[in-house]
PDB file with SEQRES, HELIX, SHEET and CRYST1 records, atoms N, CA, C and O in Angstrom:
SEQRES   1 A   77  PHE SER ARG ALA GLY ALA GLY ALA THR GLY ARG PHE ALA          
SEQRES   2 A   77  PRO LEU PRO LYS TYR PRO ALA VAL THR ARG ASP LEU ALA          
SEQRES   3 A   77  PRO VAL LEU PRO LYS ALA VAL PRO PHE ALA ASP ILE GLU          
SEQRES   4 A   77  ARG ILE ALA THR GLU ALA ALA GLY ASP LEU LEU GLU GLY          
SEQRES   5 A   77  PHE ALA LEU THR ASP VAL TYR GLU GLY ALA ASN LEU GLY          
SEQRES   6 A   77  ALA ASP LYS ARG SER LEU THR LEU ARG PHE THR PHE              
HELIX    1 AA1 PHE A   35  ALA A   46  1                                  12    
SHEET    1 AA1 3 THR A  22  LEU A  25  0                                        
SHEET    2 AA1 3 LYS A  68  THR A  76 -1                                        
SHEET    3 AA1 3 VAL A  28  PRO A  30 -1                                        
SHEET    1 AA2 2 GLY A  52  TYR A  59  0                                        
SHEET    2 AA2 2 LYS A  68  THR A  76 -1                                        
CRYST1    1.000    1.000    1.000  90.00  90.00  90.00 P 1           1          
ATOM      1  N   PHE A   1      75.840-122.811  47.145  1.00  0.00           N  
ATOM      2  CA  PHE A   1      74.406-122.983  47.299  1.00  0.00           C  
ATOM      3  C   PHE A   1      73.966-124.173  46.457  1.00  0.00           C  
ATOM      4  O   PHE A   1      74.337-124.282  45.288  1.00  0.00           O  
ATOM      5  N   SER A   2      73.182-125.055  47.043  1.00  0.00           N  
ATOM      6  CA  SER A   2      72.709-126.216  46.313  1.00  0.00           C  
ATOM      7  C   SER A   2      71.207-126.399  46.492  1.00  0.00           C  
ATOM      8  O   SER A   2      70.635-126.133  47.549  1.00  0.00           O  
ATOM      9  N   ARG A   3      70.616-126.855  45.434  1.00  0.00           N  
ATOM     10  CA  ARG A   3      69.192-127.118  45.483  1.00  0.00           C  
ATOM     11  C   ARG A   3      68.909-128.625  45.483  1.00  0.00           C  
ATOM     12  O   ARG A   3      67.818-129.050  45.104  1.00  0.00           O  
ATOM     13  N   ALA A   4      69.842-129.394  45.888  1.00  0.00           N  
ATOM     14  CA  ALA A   4      69.731-130.845  45.875  1.00  0.00           C  
ATOM     15  C   ALA A   4      68.483-131.338  46.633  1.00  0.00           C  
ATOM     16  O   ALA A   4      67.809-132.282  46.222  1.00  0.00           O  
ATOM     17  N   GLY A   5      68.211-130.661  47.748  1.00  0.00           N  
ATOM     18  CA  GLY A   5      67.084-131.139  48.562  1.00  0.00           C  
ATOM     19  C   GLY A   5      65.762-130.391  48.259  1.00  0.00           C  
ATOM     20  O   GLY A   5      64.740-130.657  48.892  1.00  0.00           O  
ATOM     21  N   ALA A   6      65.793-129.482  47.316  1.00  0.00           N  
ATOM     22  CA  ALA A   6      64.612-128.714  47.006  1.00  0.00           C  
ATOM     23  C   ALA A   6      63.462-129.654  46.495  1.00  0.00           C  
ATOM     24  O   ALA A   6      63.680-130.506  45.634  1.00  0.00           O  
ATOM     25  N   GLY A   7      62.285-129.470  47.039  1.00  0.00           N  
ATOM     26  CA  GLY A   7      61.198-130.287  46.601  1.00  0.00           C  
ATOM     27  C   GLY A   7      61.091-131.578  47.353  1.00  0.00           C  
ATOM     28  O   GLY A   7      60.061-132.243  47.249  1.00  0.00           O  
ATOM     29  N   ALA A   8      62.100-131.981  48.113  1.00  0.00           N  
ATOM     30  CA  ALA A   8      62.037-133.274  48.821  1.00  0.00           C  
ATOM     31  C   ALA A   8      61.134-133.049  50.021  1.00  0.00           C  
ATOM     32  O   ALA A   8      61.107-131.980  50.630  1.00  0.00           O  
ATOM     33  N   THR A   9      60.398-134.104  50.332  1.00  0.00           N  
ATOM     34  CA  THR A   9      59.492-133.996  51.527  1.00  0.00           C  
ATOM     35  C   THR A   9      60.206-134.736  52.666  1.00  0.00           C  
ATOM     36  O   THR A   9      60.839-135.777  52.488  1.00  0.00           O  
ATOM     37  N   GLY A  10      60.056-134.121  53.852  1.00  0.00           N  
ATOM     38  CA  GLY A  10      60.636-134.680  55.045  1.00  0.00           C  
ATOM     39  C   GLY A  10      59.562-135.139  55.996  1.00  0.00           C  
ATOM     40  O   GLY A  10      58.370-134.981  55.730  1.00  0.00           O  
ATOM     41  N   ARG A  11      59.978-135.697  57.085  1.00  0.00           N  
ATOM     42  CA  ARG A  11      59.028-136.110  58.133  1.00  0.00           C  
ATOM     43  C   ARG A  11      58.635-134.899  58.939  1.00  0.00           C  
ATOM     44  O   ARG A  11      59.445-134.009  59.197  1.00  0.00           O  
ATOM     45  N   PHE A  12      57.392-134.881  59.326  1.00  0.00           N  
ATOM     46  CA  PHE A  12      56.885-133.803  60.142  1.00  0.00           C  
ATOM     47  C   PHE A  12      56.469-134.386  61.480  1.00  0.00           C  
ATOM     48  O   PHE A  12      55.741-135.378  61.520  1.00  0.00           O  
ATOM     49  N   ALA A  13      56.904-133.804  62.549  1.00  0.00           N  
ATOM     50  CA  ALA A  13      56.431-134.166  63.858  1.00  0.00           C  
ATOM     51  C   ALA A  13      55.913-132.911  64.545  1.00  0.00           C  
ATOM     52  O   ALA A  13      56.616-131.903  64.604  1.00  0.00           O  
ATOM     53  N   PRO A  14      54.715-132.961  65.055  1.00  0.00           N  
ATOM     54  CA  PRO A  14      54.176-131.756  65.712  1.00  0.00           C  
ATOM     55  C   PRO A  14      55.020-131.375  66.942  1.00  0.00           C  
ATOM     56  O   PRO A  14      55.634-132.226  67.586  1.00  0.00           O  
ATOM     57  N   LEU A  15      55.027-130.099  67.236  1.00  0.00           N  
ATOM     58  CA  LEU A  15      55.745-129.614  68.403  1.00  0.00           C  
ATOM     59  C   LEU A  15      55.053-130.149  69.664  1.00  0.00           C  
ATOM     60  O   LEU A  15      53.830-130.282  69.675  1.00  0.00           O  
ATOM     61  N   PRO A  16      55.807-130.456  70.722  1.00  0.00           N  
ATOM     62  CA  PRO A  16      55.158-130.924  71.927  1.00  0.00           C  
ATOM     63  C   PRO A  16      54.287-129.861  72.577  1.00  0.00           C  
ATOM     64  O   PRO A  16      54.568-128.666  72.479  1.00  0.00           O  
ATOM     65  N   LYS A  17      53.268-130.290  73.215  1.00  0.00           N  
ATOM     66  CA  LYS A  17      52.360-129.350  73.890  1.00  0.00           C  
ATOM     67  C   LYS A  17      53.076-128.661  75.078  1.00  0.00           C  
ATOM     68  O   LYS A  17      52.850-127.491  75.387  1.00  0.00           O  
ATOM     69  N   TYR A  18      53.949-129.457  75.719  1.00  0.00           N  
ATOM     70  CA  TYR A  18      54.700-128.911  76.885  1.00  0.00           C  
ATOM     71  C   TYR A  18      56.187-129.100  76.568  1.00  0.00           C  
ATOM     72  O   TYR A  18      56.582-130.193  76.161  1.00  0.00           O  
ATOM     73  N   PRO A  19      57.026-128.066  76.743  1.00  0.00           N  
ATOM     74  CA  PRO A  19      58.468-128.225  76.488  1.00  0.00           C  
ATOM     75  C   PRO A  19      59.134-129.103  77.533  1.00  0.00           C  
ATOM     76  O   PRO A  19      58.592-129.289  78.622  1.00  0.00           O  
ATOM     77  N   ALA A  20      60.288-129.639  77.220  1.00  0.00           N  
ATOM     78  CA  ALA A  20      61.033-130.424  78.161  1.00  0.00           C  
ATOM     79  C   ALA A  20      61.524-129.586  79.327  1.00  0.00           C  
ATOM     80  O   ALA A  20      61.803-128.395  79.197  1.00  0.00           O  
ATOM     81  N   VAL A  21      61.620-130.255  80.480  1.00  0.00           N  
ATOM     82  CA  VAL A  21      62.101-129.591  81.701  1.00  0.00           C  
ATOM     83  C   VAL A  21      63.311-130.373  82.204  1.00  0.00           C  
ATOM     84  O   VAL A  21      63.289-131.603  82.232  1.00  0.00           O  
ATOM     85  N   THR A  22      64.349-129.673  82.595  1.00  0.00           N  
ATOM     86  CA  THR A  22      65.555-130.294  83.146  1.00  0.00           C  
ATOM     87  C   THR A  22      65.705-129.929  84.583  1.00  0.00           C  
ATOM     88  O   THR A  22      65.564-128.768  84.969  1.00  0.00           O  
ATOM     89  N   ARG A  23      66.004-130.963  85.406  1.00  0.00           N  
ATOM     90  CA  ARG A  23      66.197-130.815  86.831  1.00  0.00           C  
ATOM     91  C   ARG A  23      67.480-131.529  87.221  1.00  0.00           C  
ATOM     92  O   ARG A  23      67.748-132.624  86.727  1.00  0.00           O  
ATOM     93  N   ASP A  24      68.301-130.914  88.123  1.00  0.00           N  
ATOM     94  CA  ASP A  24      69.511-131.494  88.645  1.00  0.00           C  
ATOM     95  C   ASP A  24      69.270-131.883  90.089  1.00  0.00           C  
ATOM     96  O   ASP A  24      68.583-131.190  90.839  1.00  0.00           O  
ATOM     97  N   LEU A  25      69.858-133.014  90.457  1.00  0.00           N  
ATOM     98  CA  LEU A  25      69.770-133.517  91.806  1.00  0.00           C  
ATOM     99  C   LEU A  25      71.193-133.919  92.209  1.00  0.00           C  
ATOM    100  O   LEU A  25      71.880-134.595  91.443  1.00  0.00           O  
ATOM    101  N   ALA A  26      71.632-133.522  93.376  1.00  0.00           N  
ATOM    102  CA  ALA A  26      73.042-133.848  93.815  1.00  0.00           C  
ATOM    103  C   ALA A  26      73.034-134.514  95.173  1.00  0.00           C  
ATOM    104  O   ALA A  26      73.302-133.874  96.190  1.00  0.00           O  
ATOM    105  N   PRO A  27      72.720-135.827  95.190  1.00  0.00           N  
ATOM    106  CA  PRO A  27      72.734-136.587  96.462  1.00  0.00           C  
ATOM    107  C   PRO A  27      74.158-136.873  96.903  1.00  0.00           C  
ATOM    108  O   PRO A  27      75.053-137.023  96.071  1.00  0.00           O  
ATOM    109  N   VAL A  28      74.367-136.949  98.206  1.00  0.00           N  
ATOM    110  CA  VAL A  28      75.654-137.336  98.779  1.00  0.00           C  
ATOM    111  C   VAL A  28      75.496-138.807  99.177  1.00  0.00           C  
ATOM    112  O   VAL A  28      74.644-139.166  99.989  1.00  0.00           O  
ATOM    113  N   LEU A  29      76.328-139.622  98.590  1.00  0.00           N  
ATOM    114  CA  LEU A  29      76.215-141.096  98.740  1.00  0.00           C  
ATOM    115  C   LEU A  29      77.553-141.691  99.136  1.00  0.00           C  
ATOM    116  O   LEU A  29      78.593-141.061  98.943  1.00  0.00           O  
ATOM    117  N   PRO A  30      77.539-142.925  99.700  1.00  0.00           N  
ATOM    118  CA  PRO A  30      78.758-143.612  99.951  1.00  0.00           C  
ATOM    119  C   PRO A  30      79.497-143.966  98.672  1.00  0.00           C  
ATOM    120  O   PRO A  30      78.850-144.325  97.688  1.00  0.00           O  
ATOM    121  N   LYS A  31      80.775-143.885  98.640  1.00  0.00           N  
ATOM    122  CA  LYS A  31      81.563-144.198  97.440  1.00  0.00           C  
ATOM    123  C   LYS A  31      81.396-145.629  97.025  1.00  0.00           C  
ATOM    124  O   LYS A  31      81.586-145.954  95.853  1.00  0.00           O  
ATOM    125  N   ALA A  32      81.040-146.512  97.963  1.00  0.00           N  
ATOM    126  CA  ALA A  32      80.909-147.955  97.693  1.00  0.00           C  
ATOM    127  C   ALA A  32      79.686-148.288  96.829  1.00  0.00           C  
ATOM    128  O   ALA A  32      79.605-149.391  96.288  1.00  0.00           O  
ATOM    129  N   VAL A  33      78.720-147.341  96.686  1.00  0.00           N  
ATOM    130  CA  VAL A  33      77.514-147.594  95.922  1.00  0.00           C  
ATOM    131  C   VAL A  33      77.907-147.464  94.436  1.00  0.00           C  
ATOM    132  O   VAL A  33      78.375-146.408  94.010  1.00  0.00           O  
ATOM    133  N   PRO A  34      77.715-148.539  93.651  1.00  0.00           N  
ATOM    134  CA  PRO A  34      78.059-148.465  92.222  1.00  0.00           C  
ATOM    135  C   PRO A  34      77.100-147.520  91.472  1.00  0.00           C  
ATOM    136  O   PRO A  34      75.914-147.443  91.792  1.00  0.00           O  
ATOM    137  N   PHE A  35      77.642-146.801  90.464  1.00  0.00           N  
ATOM    138  CA  PHE A  35      76.829-145.877  89.712  1.00  0.00           C  
ATOM    139  C   PHE A  35      75.736-146.600  88.945  1.00  0.00           C  
ATOM    140  O   PHE A  35      74.658-146.033  88.762  1.00  0.00           O  
ATOM    141  N   ALA A  36      75.959-147.806  88.495  1.00  0.00           N  
ATOM    142  CA  ALA A  36      74.915-148.569  87.802  1.00  0.00           C  
ATOM    143  C   ALA A  36      73.689-148.730  88.671  1.00  0.00           C  
ATOM    144  O   ALA A  36      72.565-148.668  88.172  1.00  0.00           O  
ATOM    145  N   ASP A  37      73.884-148.937  89.969  1.00  0.00           N  
ATOM    146  CA  ASP A  37      72.723-149.109  90.907  1.00  0.00           C  
ATOM    147  C   ASP A  37      72.012-147.743  91.022  1.00  0.00           C  
ATOM    148  O   ASP A  37      70.783-147.681  90.992  1.00  0.00           O  
ATOM    149  N   ILE A  38      72.781-146.661  91.154  1.00  0.00           N  
ATOM    150  CA  ILE A  38      72.196-145.317  91.282  1.00  0.00           C  
ATOM    151  C   ILE A  38      71.358-144.966  90.016  1.00  0.00           C  
ATOM    152  O   ILE A  38      70.235-144.470  90.108  1.00  0.00           O  
ATOM    153  N   GLU A  39      71.965-145.251  88.825  1.00  0.00           N  
ATOM    154  CA  GLU A  39      71.253-144.972  87.606  1.00  0.00           C  
ATOM    155  C   GLU A  39      69.968-145.781  87.485  1.00  0.00           C  
ATOM    156  O   GLU A  39      68.937-145.225  87.104  1.00  0.00           O  
ATOM    157  N   ARG A  40      69.994-147.038  87.787  1.00  0.00           N  
ATOM    158  CA  ARG A  40      68.805-147.916  87.738  1.00  0.00           C  
ATOM    159  C   ARG A  40      67.710-147.429  88.667  1.00  0.00           C  
ATOM    160  O   ARG A  40      66.549-147.341  88.265  1.00  0.00           O  
ATOM    161  N   ILE A  41      68.056-147.117  89.880  1.00  0.00           N  
ATOM    162  CA  ILE A  41      67.050-146.672  90.863  1.00  0.00           C  
ATOM    163  C   ILE A  41      66.511-145.312  90.485  1.00  0.00           C  
ATOM    164  O   ILE A  41      65.306-145.078  90.582  1.00  0.00           O  
ATOM    165  N   ALA A  42      67.375-144.409  90.056  1.00  0.00           N  
ATOM    166  CA  ALA A  42      66.928-143.043  89.714  1.00  0.00           C  
ATOM    167  C   ALA A  42      65.986-143.046  88.496  1.00  0.00           C  
ATOM    168  O   ALA A  42      64.973-142.346  88.495  1.00  0.00           O  
ATOM    169  N   THR A  43      66.317-143.823  87.475  1.00  0.00           N  
ATOM    170  CA  THR A  43      65.509-143.815  86.266  1.00  0.00           C  
ATOM    171  C   THR A  43      64.174-144.568  86.536  1.00  0.00           C  
ATOM    172  O   THR A  43      63.139-144.178  85.995  1.00  0.00           O  
ATOM    173  N   GLU A  44      64.189-145.623  87.354  1.00  0.00           N  
ATOM    174  CA  GLU A  44      62.941-146.261  87.715  1.00  0.00           C  
ATOM    175  C   GLU A  44      62.044-145.349  88.520  1.00  0.00           C  
ATOM    176  O   GLU A  44      60.831-145.330  88.313  1.00  0.00           O  
ATOM    177  N   ALA A  45      62.617-144.602  89.425  1.00  0.00           N  
ATOM    178  CA  ALA A  45      61.834-143.700  90.275  1.00  0.00           C  
ATOM    179  C   ALA A  45      61.269-142.508  89.490  1.00  0.00           C  
ATOM    180  O   ALA A  45      60.210-141.976  89.822  1.00  0.00           O  
ATOM    181  N   ALA A  46      61.997-142.104  88.446  1.00  0.00           N  
ATOM    182  CA  ALA A  46      61.554-140.946  87.669  1.00  0.00           C  
ATOM    183  C   ALA A  46      60.310-141.234  86.841  1.00  0.00           C  
ATOM    184  O   ALA A  46      59.564-140.308  86.522  1.00  0.00           O  
ATOM    185  N   GLY A  47      60.070-142.467  86.492  1.00  0.00           N  
ATOM    186  CA  GLY A  47      58.863-142.828  85.788  1.00  0.00           C  
ATOM    187  C   GLY A  47      58.876-142.649  84.292  1.00  0.00           C  
ATOM    188  O   GLY A  47      59.923-142.415  83.690  1.00  0.00           O  
ATOM    189  N   ASP A  48      57.679-142.762  83.683  1.00  0.00           N  
ATOM    190  CA  ASP A  48      57.535-142.798  82.251  1.00  0.00           C  
ATOM    191  C   ASP A  48      57.769-141.431  81.576  1.00  0.00           C  
ATOM    192  O   ASP A  48      58.002-141.397  80.368  1.00  0.00           O  
ATOM    193  N   LEU A  49      57.718-140.322  82.300  1.00  0.00           N  
ATOM    194  CA  LEU A  49      57.932-139.026  81.702  1.00  0.00           C  
ATOM    195  C   LEU A  49      59.449-138.741  81.485  1.00  0.00           C  
ATOM    196  O   LEU A  49      59.790-137.759  80.827  1.00  0.00           O  
ATOM    197  N   LEU A  50      60.307-139.537  81.998  1.00  0.00           N  
ATOM    198  CA  LEU A  50      61.729-139.311  81.874  1.00  0.00           C  
ATOM    199  C   LEU A  50      62.160-139.469  80.421  1.00  0.00           C  
ATOM    200  O   LEU A  50      61.901-140.506  79.811  1.00  0.00           O  
ATOM    201  N   GLU A  51      62.806-138.467  79.866  1.00  0.00           N  
ATOM    202  CA  GLU A  51      63.299-138.501  78.442  1.00  0.00           C  
ATOM    203  C   GLU A  51      64.812-138.647  78.453  1.00  0.00           C  
ATOM    204  O   GLU A  51      65.348-139.194  77.490  1.00  0.00           O  
ATOM    205  N   GLY A  52      65.533-138.204  79.458  1.00  0.00           N  
ATOM    206  CA  GLY A  52      66.958-138.261  79.490  1.00  0.00           C  
ATOM    207  C   GLY A  52      67.482-138.273  80.904  1.00  0.00           C  
ATOM    208  O   GLY A  52      66.838-137.775  81.827  1.00  0.00           O  
ATOM    209  N   PHE A  53      68.689-138.861  81.066  1.00  0.00           N  
ATOM    210  CA  PHE A  53      69.348-138.998  82.352  1.00  0.00           C  
ATOM    211  C   PHE A  53      70.857-138.939  82.121  1.00  0.00           C  
ATOM    212  O   PHE A  53      71.378-139.614  81.233  1.00  0.00           O  
ATOM    213  N   ALA A  54      71.558-138.134  82.919  1.00  0.00           N  
ATOM    214  CA  ALA A  54      72.981-138.043  82.737  1.00  0.00           C  
ATOM    215  C   ALA A  54      73.696-137.690  84.074  1.00  0.00           C  
ATOM    216  O   ALA A  54      73.165-136.979  84.927  1.00  0.00           O  
ATOM    217  N   LEU A  55      74.865-138.204  84.193  1.00  0.00           N  
ATOM    218  CA  LEU A  55      75.753-137.806  85.324  1.00  0.00           C  
ATOM    219  C   LEU A  55      76.560-136.620  84.820  1.00  0.00           C  
ATOM    220  O   LEU A  55      77.274-136.739  83.824  1.00  0.00           O  
ATOM    221  N   THR A  56      76.459-135.490  85.484  1.00  0.00           N  
ATOM    222  CA  THR A  56      77.124-134.266  85.005  1.00  0.00           C  
ATOM    223  C   THR A  56      78.301-133.853  85.850  1.00  0.00           C  
ATOM    224  O   THR A  56      79.150-133.103  85.369  1.00  0.00           O  
ATOM    225  N   ASP A  57      78.398-134.316  87.122  1.00  0.00           N  
ATOM    226  CA  ASP A  57      79.533-133.943  87.950  1.00  0.00           C  
ATOM    227  C   ASP A  57      79.679-134.902  89.110  1.00  0.00           C  
ATOM    228  O   ASP A  57      78.690-135.442  89.606  1.00  0.00           O  
ATOM    229  N   VAL A  58      80.921-135.117  89.549  1.00  0.00           N  
ATOM    230  CA  VAL A  58      81.242-135.902  90.758  1.00  0.00           C  
ATOM    231  C   VAL A  58      82.087-135.002  91.607  1.00  0.00           C  
ATOM    232  O   VAL A  58      83.069-134.430  91.134  1.00  0.00           O  
ATOM    233  N   TYR A  59      81.708-134.867  92.887  1.00  0.00           N  
ATOM    234  CA  TYR A  59      82.478-134.081  93.820  1.00  0.00           C  
ATOM    235  C   TYR A  59      82.883-134.955  94.998  1.00  0.00           C  
ATOM    236  O   TYR A  59      82.050-135.655  95.573  1.00  0.00           O  
ATOM    237  N   GLU A  60      84.174-134.914  95.359  1.00  0.00           N  
ATOM    238  CA  GLU A  60      84.667-135.539  96.520  1.00  0.00           C  
ATOM    239  C   GLU A  60      85.522-134.527  97.277  1.00  0.00           C  
ATOM    240  O   GLU A  60      86.489-133.989  96.737  1.00  0.00           O  
ATOM    241  N   GLY A  61      85.168-134.283  98.487  1.00  0.00           N  
ATOM    242  CA  GLY A  61      85.898-133.274  99.248  1.00  0.00           C  
ATOM    243  C   GLY A  61      85.924-133.640 100.729  1.00  0.00           C  
ATOM    244  O   GLY A  61      85.125-134.448 101.200  1.00  0.00           O  
ATOM    245  N   ALA A  62      86.829-133.048 101.425  1.00  0.00           N  
ATOM    246  CA  ALA A  62      87.006-133.300 102.867  1.00  0.00           C  
ATOM    247  C   ALA A  62      85.705-133.003 103.648  1.00  0.00           C  
ATOM    248  O   ALA A  62      85.400-133.691 104.623  1.00  0.00           O  
ATOM    249  N   ASN A  63      84.963-132.008 103.231  1.00  0.00           N  
ATOM    250  CA  ASN A  63      83.748-131.656 103.946  1.00  0.00           C  
ATOM    251  C   ASN A  63      82.655-132.676 103.810  1.00  0.00           C  
ATOM    252  O   ASN A  63      81.690-132.605 104.570  1.00  0.00           O  
ATOM    253  N   LEU A  64      82.734-133.638 102.882  1.00  0.00           N  
ATOM    254  CA  LEU A  64      81.773-134.697 102.742  1.00  0.00           C  
ATOM    255  C   LEU A  64      82.117-135.936 103.576  1.00  0.00           C  
ATOM    256  O   LEU A  64      81.241-136.712 103.958  1.00  0.00           O  
ATOM    257  N   GLY A  65      83.409-136.097 103.844  1.00  0.00           N  
ATOM    258  CA  GLY A  65      83.901-137.265 104.530  1.00  0.00           C  
ATOM    259  C   GLY A  65      84.661-138.164 103.570  1.00  0.00           C  
ATOM    260  O   GLY A  65      84.431-138.133 102.361  1.00  0.00           O  
ATOM    261  N   ALA A  66      85.556-138.952 104.106  1.00  0.00           N  
ATOM    262  CA  ALA A  66      86.436-139.771 103.279  1.00  0.00           C  
ATOM    263  C   ALA A  66      85.684-140.830 102.452  1.00  0.00           C  
ATOM    264  O   ALA A  66      86.149-141.201 101.375  1.00  0.00           O  
ATOM    265  N   ASP A  67      84.547-141.316 102.930  1.00  0.00           N  
ATOM    266  CA  ASP A  67      83.874-142.341 102.195  1.00  0.00           C  
ATOM    267  C   ASP A  67      82.582-141.894 101.455  1.00  0.00           C  
ATOM    268  O   ASP A  67      81.720-142.709 101.125  1.00  0.00           O  
ATOM    269  N   LYS A  68      82.487-140.569 101.211  1.00  0.00           N  
ATOM    270  CA  LYS A  68      81.289-140.005 100.592  1.00  0.00           C  
ATOM    271  C   LYS A  68      81.645-139.313  99.298  1.00  0.00           C  
ATOM    272  O   LYS A  68      82.791-138.910  99.099  1.00  0.00           O  
ATOM    273  N   ARG A  69      80.648-139.168  98.395  1.00  0.00           N  
ATOM    274  CA  ARG A  69      80.790-138.373  97.183  1.00  0.00           C  
ATOM    275  C   ARG A  69      79.464-137.793  96.835  1.00  0.00           C  
ATOM    276  O   ARG A  69      78.425-138.341  97.202  1.00  0.00           O  
ATOM    277  N   SER A  70      79.474-136.688  96.131  1.00  0.00           N  
ATOM    278  CA  SER A  70      78.243-136.061  95.674  1.00  0.00           C  
ATOM    279  C   SER A  70      78.195-136.235  94.151  1.00  0.00           C  
ATOM    280  O   SER A  70      79.161-135.914  93.459  1.00  0.00           O  
ATOM    281  N   LEU A  71      77.091-136.735  93.640  1.00  0.00           N  
ATOM    282  CA  LEU A  71      76.945-136.956  92.198  1.00  0.00           C  
ATOM    283  C   LEU A  71      75.809-136.009  91.694  1.00  0.00           C  
ATOM    284  O   LEU A  71      74.694-136.031  92.214  1.00  0.00           O  
ATOM    285  N   THR A  72      76.119-135.215  90.710  1.00  0.00           N  
ATOM    286  CA  THR A  72      75.088-134.327  90.135  1.00  0.00           C  
ATOM    287  C   THR A  72      74.423-135.127  89.018  1.00  0.00           C  
ATOM    288  O   THR A  72      75.061-135.467  88.021  1.00  0.00           O  
ATOM    289  N   LEU A  73      73.151-135.421  89.192  1.00  0.00           N  
ATOM    290  CA  LEU A  73      72.361-136.194  88.251  1.00  0.00           C  
ATOM    291  C   LEU A  73      71.408-135.243  87.495  1.00  0.00           C  
ATOM    292  O   LEU A  73      70.704-134.458  88.131  1.00  0.00           O  
ATOM    293  N   ARG A  74      71.375-135.298  86.199  1.00  0.00           N  
ATOM    294  CA  ARG A  74      70.517-134.430  85.410  1.00  0.00           C  
ATOM    295  C   ARG A  74      69.369-135.275  84.836  1.00  0.00           C  
ATOM    296  O   ARG A  74      69.611-136.276  84.162  1.00  0.00           O  
ATOM    297  N   PHE A  75      68.147-134.876  85.101  1.00  0.00           N  
ATOM    298  CA  PHE A  75      66.952-135.527  84.631  1.00  0.00           C  
ATOM    299  C   PHE A  75      66.269-134.597  83.624  1.00  0.00           C  
ATOM    300  O   PHE A  75      66.100-133.412  83.909  1.00  0.00           O  
ATOM    301  N   THR A  76      65.880-135.099  82.475  1.00  0.00           N  
ATOM    302  CA  THR A  76      65.072-134.366  81.518  1.00  0.00           C  
ATOM    303  C   THR A  76      63.728-135.006  81.416  1.00  0.00           C  
ATOM    304  O   THR A  76      63.643-136.194  81.106  1.00  0.00           O  
ATOM    305  N   PHE A  77      62.638-134.251  81.671  1.00  0.00           N  
ATOM    306  CA  PHE A  77      61.287-134.766  81.587  1.00  0.00           C  
ATOM    307  C   PHE A  77      60.544-134.077  80.474  1.00  0.00           C  
ATOM    308  O   PHE A  77      59.373-134.374  80.237  1.00  0.00           O  
TER     309      PHE A  77                                                      
END                                                                             
């Protein structure tokens, strides 16, 4: 047990009025489309409320076709 930080003041930030919301989107796209283009377009379209963006999964399967893939994109607003 340490009291090294006792009495120290920290930064205070008020809690947000509305909590963050996470949404996943899984478009099926041609494999030839670079992820950098997808990321740029998705983040521009999401607007100013976007706090985070991540690629969470890539699926390639026979049911999509040889030249297609599904990318799961996670948006945090």
